[in-house]
N, C-alpha and C positions, 0 to 999 in steps of 0.2 A: 321687618321694617317697612311702616306703614306711608303711603303717597305722601301725606300732610311732614311727615319727618325730612322725606327725601326731598321736599320741597316740591316736586313733579305736579303737585295740585295746584295751579295755578289758580291766583282769583280766594282761595281758602285764607280764610284772617284765623278763625278758630277753629277748630277740630278735637272732637273727645272721641277717643277709643278705647272701647271695653273699661268704660271709668264703674267705678264702686266705690262706693264710702258707706261707711260702718262707723255708727257709735256702740260706744258701752254707757247705758243706764242701770248702776247699778252690777248686777251680774247677767243683765240681759244684754245683747246684742241686736242694734237695731240696724239692718240693712236700709239704708235711703235711697241711694242710687244702684241700680243692681245691671251691672255691664251695660250702661248707655254708652252708644255712637251718636255721635253728631256733631253735623256740619255746617259750620256758617260761613255763608260767600261772602265778601269783601263790597258793601254798599247796601248788602239786603237790609233789611228791616224785620223785624222778628220781635213776637211776641211771645211771652211765658206764662201759661196758664195753667192752675189745677188747684185741688181742694188744700186750705190748710194742714201744713204736714207732708206734703207730696215731694220735696225735696228742693222746690224753685230758689230757696235762698240759699241750699247746700249748692249748687246748680253754679249758681253767681258768686258765689263765693270762689270753685272750684275756678272759675273760669277766670277772676280775677287777681288771683293769687292769693290771696288770703288763707287758702287751706288746701291741703294736698289730698289728692284721692288716695284713698286707701288701696287701691289696684287701677292698671290701665293709665293713658297717656291722655293730658291735658295740652295741647297745640297750640299757641299762640303763635301768629304770623312767621309759620314753620319754624318755629324753634320751641324746645323741651323748656320748660320754667327754669333751668339750672343753665340755661347756658344763655336767659336772660338778664341781664345790667339788674344788681341787687336795692340798686339806687330807684329803681321802677319796675317792679318784677315784672310787669304785663308786657311794659315797651308800649303799650296805646296811648296816644295825645289826649291831654285833657286839657282843661281852660284853668289855669290859675293867675293871680298877681300878676305875674311878672310877663307875661302876656299871652295871648291868644296861640292855641294850638303849641303851648311847651309840653314838654313832659314829665311827668308824675317824676319830682324827686331830682329833678336836672337847676343847674345853679344859672 
Protein backbone atom coordinates (compact mmCIF):
# COMPACT_ATOMS: atom_id res chain seq x y z
CA UNK A 1 0.00 0.00 0.00
CA UNK A 2 1.47 3.38 -1.05
CA UNK A 3 1.91 6.35 1.28
CA UNK A 4 -0.79 8.36 -0.49
CA UNK A 5 -3.32 5.55 -0.13
CA UNK A 6 -2.61 5.30 3.62
CA UNK A 7 -2.98 9.07 3.93
CA UNK A 8 0.48 9.50 5.47
CA UNK A 9 1.68 11.69 2.59
CA UNK A 10 0.28 14.91 4.08
CA UNK A 11 -0.21 17.68 1.54
CA UNK A 12 -0.39 15.42 -1.50
CA UNK A 13 -3.43 16.21 -3.65
CA UNK A 14 -2.79 13.97 -6.67
CA UNK A 15 -0.70 10.83 -6.74
CA UNK A 16 -0.17 8.38 -9.59
CA UNK A 17 1.59 5.10 -8.88
CA UNK A 18 2.95 3.02 -11.77
CA UNK A 19 0.10 4.17 -14.03
CA UNK A 20 -0.09 2.56 -17.45
CA UNK A 21 -2.63 3.34 -20.14
CA UNK A 22 -2.95 1.43 -23.40
CA UNK A 23 -5.39 1.68 -26.28
CA UNK A 24 -6.11 -0.70 -29.12
CA UNK A 25 -5.89 0.68 -32.67
CA UNK A 26 -7.22 -2.16 -34.75
CA UNK A 27 -5.04 -5.11 -33.74
CA UNK A 28 -2.18 -2.90 -32.58
CA UNK A 29 -1.74 -1.98 -28.91
CA UNK A 30 -0.68 1.61 -28.27
CA UNK A 31 1.07 2.15 -24.94
CA UNK A 32 0.39 5.83 -24.22
CA UNK A 33 1.54 5.98 -20.59
CA UNK A 34 4.04 3.46 -19.31
CA UNK A 35 4.58 3.12 -15.57
CA UNK A 36 4.11 6.78 -14.66
CA UNK A 37 4.74 7.92 -11.08
CA UNK A 38 3.63 11.47 -10.26
CA UNK A 39 2.94 13.45 -7.10
CA UNK A 40 1.33 16.89 -7.06
CA UNK A 41 1.26 18.71 -3.76
CA UNK A 42 -1.71 20.76 -2.58
CA UNK A 43 -1.37 24.40 -3.61
CA UNK A 44 1.33 23.79 -6.22
CA UNK A 45 1.12 25.13 -9.77
CA UNK A 46 2.15 22.66 -12.45
CA UNK A 47 2.46 22.79 -16.25
CA UNK A 48 1.98 19.80 -18.54
CA UNK A 49 3.94 20.05 -21.78
CA UNK A 50 4.87 17.66 -24.56
CA UNK A 51 4.50 17.01 -28.25
CA UNK A 52 1.24 15.96 -29.86
CA UNK A 53 0.42 12.35 -29.02
CA UNK A 54 2.63 12.19 -25.93
CA UNK A 55 -0.26 11.42 -23.51
CA UNK A 56 -1.08 14.85 -22.02
CA UNK A 57 -4.86 14.57 -22.55
CA UNK A 58 -4.82 10.93 -21.50
CA UNK A 59 -3.10 11.88 -18.23
CA UNK A 60 -5.61 14.67 -17.55
CA UNK A 61 -8.53 12.33 -18.30
CA UNK A 62 -7.17 9.83 -15.76
CA UNK A 63 -6.72 12.50 -13.10
CA UNK A 64 -10.22 13.90 -13.76
CA UNK A 65 -11.74 10.43 -13.41
CA UNK A 66 -13.01 10.42 -17.02
CA UNK A 67 -10.97 7.31 -17.83
CA UNK A 68 -9.35 4.47 -15.90
CA UNK A 69 -5.73 3.35 -16.12
CA UNK A 70 -4.90 0.00 -17.69
CA UNK A 71 -2.90 -0.65 -14.52
CA UNK A 72 -1.59 1.29 -11.54
CA UNK A 73 -3.31 3.67 -9.15
CA UNK A 74 -4.65 7.21 -9.45
CA UNK A 75 -5.18 8.67 -5.98
CA UNK A 76 -7.00 11.98 -5.48
CA UNK A 77 -7.04 13.59 -2.03
CA UNK A 78 -5.79 10.32 -0.47
CA UNK A 79 -8.67 8.31 -1.93
CA UNK A 80 -8.88 5.80 -4.73
CA UNK A 81 -11.59 6.68 -7.29
CA UNK A 82 -13.78 3.78 -6.11
CA UNK A 83 -14.05 5.44 -2.69
CA UNK A 84 -15.13 8.82 -4.09
CA UNK A 85 -18.82 9.79 -4.38
CA UNK A 86 -20.08 8.86 -7.87
CA UNK A 87 -21.90 12.20 -8.23
CA UNK A 88 -18.53 13.97 -8.38
CA UNK A 89 -15.90 11.36 -9.34
CA UNK A 90 -12.81 13.40 -8.51
CA UNK A 91 -14.09 15.10 -5.38
CA UNK A 92 -12.31 18.23 -6.58
CA UNK A 93 -14.00 21.62 -6.09
CA UNK A 94 -15.30 23.47 -9.13
CA UNK A 95 -17.22 26.62 -9.96
CA UNK A 96 -20.78 26.20 -11.14
CA UNK A 97 -23.95 28.29 -11.45
CA UNK A 98 -25.15 27.22 -8.00
CA UNK A 99 -22.32 29.10 -6.29
CA UNK A 100 -18.61 29.40 -5.89
CA UNK A 101 -16.61 26.44 -4.60
CA UNK A 102 -19.47 23.99 -5.01
CA UNK A 103 -18.60 20.37 -5.69
CA UNK A 104 -19.35 19.01 -9.14
CA UNK A 105 -22.65 17.17 -9.18
CA UNK A 106 -23.71 18.33 -5.71
CA UNK A 107 -27.29 19.59 -5.34
